[in-house]
Backbone bond lengths (Angstrom), bond angles and torsions (degrees), N, CA, C in turn:
res aa  C-N    CA-C-N  psi(-1)  N-CA   C-N-CA  omega(-1)  CA-C   N-CA-C  phi
1 M - - - 1.442 - - 1.532 109.62 -
2 A 1.301 116.40 133.06 1.460 121.08 -177.46 1.525 110.62 -74.45
3 R 1.313 114.24 148.93 1.462 118.51 177.62 1.515 110.12 -72.98
4 R 1.305 115.74 145.20 1.453 120.66 178.90 1.524 109.44 -79.28
5 R 1.315 116.03 136.08 1.460 119.99 179.18 1.519 109.81 -81.05
6 S 1.324 115.11 149.61 1.458 119.00 178.39 1.531 109.39 -75.85
7 L 1.298 115.16 161.30 1.454 120.70 179.05 1.528 110.35 -60.01
8 R 1.318 116.65 -40.26 1.459 120.74 -179.33 1.523 111.32 -62.16
9 S 1.329 116.93 -45.23 1.465 119.03 -179.01 1.528 110.37 -66.92
10 E 1.333 117.14 -35.15 1.468 120.25 176.11 1.524 110.73 -63.62
11 L 1.322 117.33 -42.43 1.468 120.91 -179.84 1.525 111.19 -65.92
12 Y 1.339 117.00 -41.36 1.464 119.90 177.70 1.524 110.98 -63.56
13 R 1.342 116.46 -41.32 1.459 120.58 179.29 1.524 110.90 -63.83
14 D 1.335 116.00 -42.86 1.462 119.93 178.70 1.525 111.51 -65.06
15 A 1.335 117.01 -37.27 1.465 120.51 178.34 1.527 110.54 -65.89
16 R 1.340 117.38 -39.30 1.465 120.52 176.90 1.518 110.90 -63.49
17 L 1.326 116.23 -43.38 1.466 119.87 178.79 1.525 111.34 -63.42
18 L 1.325 117.00 -41.84 1.459 120.82 178.60 1.524 110.77 -62.67
19 G 1.335 116.81 -42.16 1.453 120.54 177.20 1.520 111.92 -62.45
20 D 1.333 116.17 -40.13 1.469 120.08 176.98 1.524 110.89 -63.31
21 L 1.327 117.12 -43.26 1.463 120.72 179.46 1.525 111.71 -64.43
22 Q 1.321 116.48 -41.36 1.466 119.60 178.94 1.521 110.65 -64.30
23 A 1.322 117.06 -43.46 1.459 120.17 179.14 1.524 110.14 -64.18
24 A 1.324 117.04 -41.13 1.467 120.17 179.49 1.528 111.01 -64.05
25 S 1.326 116.54 -33.29 1.468 119.04 179.45 1.524 111.96 -70.23
26 H 1.330 117.34 -19.01 1.465 121.86 177.74 1.518 112.36 -90.30
27 G 1.324 116.53 -0.48 1.452 120.10 175.19 1.512 112.90 113.33
28 P 1.328 115.86 169.94 1.465 119.95 -176.19 1.529 113.21 -66.83
29 G 1.321 117.54 -30.25 1.470 119.61 179.03 1.514 111.81 -65.66
30 A 1.321 116.80 -42.44 1.462 121.16 179.37 1.524 110.62 -66.48
31 Y 1.331 115.65 -40.50 1.464 118.93 179.18 1.527 110.98 -66.82
32 A 1.325 116.55 -40.35 1.466 120.32 178.93 1.523 111.02 -63.66
33 T 1.330 116.61 -40.57 1.463 120.73 178.18 1.519 110.41 -61.30
34 R 1.324 116.57 -44.87 1.465 121.22 179.17 1.531 110.37 -63.46
35 Y 1.321 116.90 -43.71 1.457 121.71 -178.63 1.530 110.59 -60.77
36 V 1.329 116.37 -47.32 1.464 120.67 -179.41 1.521 110.27 -64.61
37 R 1.320 117.39 -43.00 1.460 120.87 -179.66 1.527 110.45 -60.25
38 R 1.328 117.45 -43.09 1.467 120.55 -179.91 1.524 111.06 -65.04
39 K 1.331 117.57 -38.73 1.459 120.59 178.64 1.529 111.38 -66.30
40 V 1.334 116.81 -40.93 1.465 120.41 179.25 1.520 110.07 -65.35
41 Y 1.336 117.87 -44.49 1.461 120.84 177.55 1.526 110.96 -59.06
42 A 1.330 117.00 -42.69 1.466 120.40 -179.54 1.521 110.61 -62.08
43 R 1.326 116.79 -41.92 1.466 119.95 -178.37 1.534 111.20 -68.55
44 T 1.335 117.75 -44.21 1.461 119.52 -179.43 1.522 110.97 -68.46
45 N 1.334 117.38 -36.03 1.463 119.72 177.26 1.522 110.98 -66.14
46 T 1.326 117.50 -36.81 1.456 121.19 177.38 1.523 110.21 -64.94
47 F 1.326 116.12 -43.04 1.465 120.84 179.06 1.530 110.60 -63.17
48 T 1.326 116.76 -46.83 1.463 121.13 179.38 1.527 110.57 -61.68
49 H 1.326 116.59 -42.46 1.452 120.40 179.64 1.525 111.44 -63.19
50 S 1.317 117.22 -39.03 1.465 119.41 179.92 1.528 111.11 -67.18
51 I 1.316 116.97 -36.69 1.476 119.90 177.08 1.520 110.29 -66.10
52 L 1.328 116.56 -46.83 1.466 120.19 179.41 1.533 111.14 -62.33
53 R 1.316 116.65 -38.11 1.463 120.48 179.30 1.519 110.44 -67.40
54 S 1.328 117.60 -35.30 1.463 120.26 -178.45 1.537 112.35 -68.82
55 I 1.325 116.95 -25.44 1.474 119.81 177.55 1.523 111.25 -106.07
56 N 1.339 115.81 20.82 1.470 123.71 173.54 1.527 113.70 59.78
57 L 1.318 116.82 37.31 1.459 120.00 175.72 1.529 112.02 -108.46
58 S 1.329 115.67 6.76 1.455 120.43 179.83 1.517 108.74 -150.38
59 K 1.326 115.82 160.16 1.462 120.33 178.93 1.506 111.26 -74.82
């Protein structure tokens, strides 16, 4: 049985989907910009998290 998602995670997921739909409605360039920005944020956040974890400031 799958775990139930919290209300907060559902709201964040819905907000991401809404942002994707809005960007897509503005055309492929806007959607591509959003897609690239999200990928860059994910990579930099992963890097920052690994540094913080290495100096025991994060789980």
